[in-house]
N, C-alpha and C positions, 0 to 999 in steps of 0.2 A: 164825916165821910167825904172822900174826894171823888168827884165825878168828872170825867173827861168827856167833852163833846168834840168829836172829830171836827177839825177845821175851826174850832172856837177856842179851845184851851181847856184848862182845868179849873174847877170850881170847888170850894169847900162848902159843903152843905150840912146843915145841922142834922145830927142824928135823929132829932125829933121829926124830921121830914122823911126819914127812911120808909116808914109805913105808907105814906102818901105816894112816894116814888114807886114803891113795890106794887101798890095797887094799880098804878098806871101801867107798870110793866106786865102784870098779870092780865090786865085788860088787853094790852097789845098782843099778847100770846093768843088770846081768843079771837081777836079781830083779824090777825094774820092767818090763823087757821081757817077762818071763814072767808078769807080772800076778799075782805071788804075794804076797798081802797078809800072810800070817803071816811069811814070810821077810823081807818089807820091814820089818815092825814090829821084828823081832829085830835085823836088821842096822842099821837106822837108829838104834835105841836104843843099840846098841853104838857107833856112830859119834859120836853126841851125847855119850854117856857118856865116851868117850875124851877129848873136849875138856874136858868139865866136870871130870873127875877129874885129868887130867894138865896142863891148861892153867892159866895164871895169869890170873885175871880182871883186866881193865884198868878203871881208873876210868871212870865215866860221862862225865867231861869229856874223855877221850881222843878226838880227832877224826881220827886217822890212818886211812888206808885199810885195808881188810881184804883179805887174800890169798884167802880163801875165805869164802863166805857160806852157812851152812846154814839150812834152813827151821826153823821153830819145832819144838820137841820133840814137840808134839802133832799135827803134820802127818800127813795120811793119804797113802796111795799116790796116790790120785786127785789130791790137791792138788799133789803135787810131780812128777808124771809127766813134765812137760815140762822140768824142771830137770835130771834125770839121764838125758841122752841123749848119744850119742857118747862123748866122754871123761868125761862126768860133770861134777862141779863142780871137780875138781882136774885141771888139764892134766898129761898125762904118764902 
């Protein structure tokens, strides 16, 4: 799976981590619905950290599509509120 983190680039993430990333995505939907800034910061940091730590950064010249696009790591709850609704960023 290819994950783009805005302002960071694209990362190839093992499909075996999709479930873990999706669980964080689902948690973020709930946290944002509750308007819980502290929980958002912690969960979003964990989500971005998973991609940065376990993903393989792709060259900047890679122009393929991304399966998932995450907001920039310094994004606030208010900035991403409309992105994490319904199923969140990851279908399923």
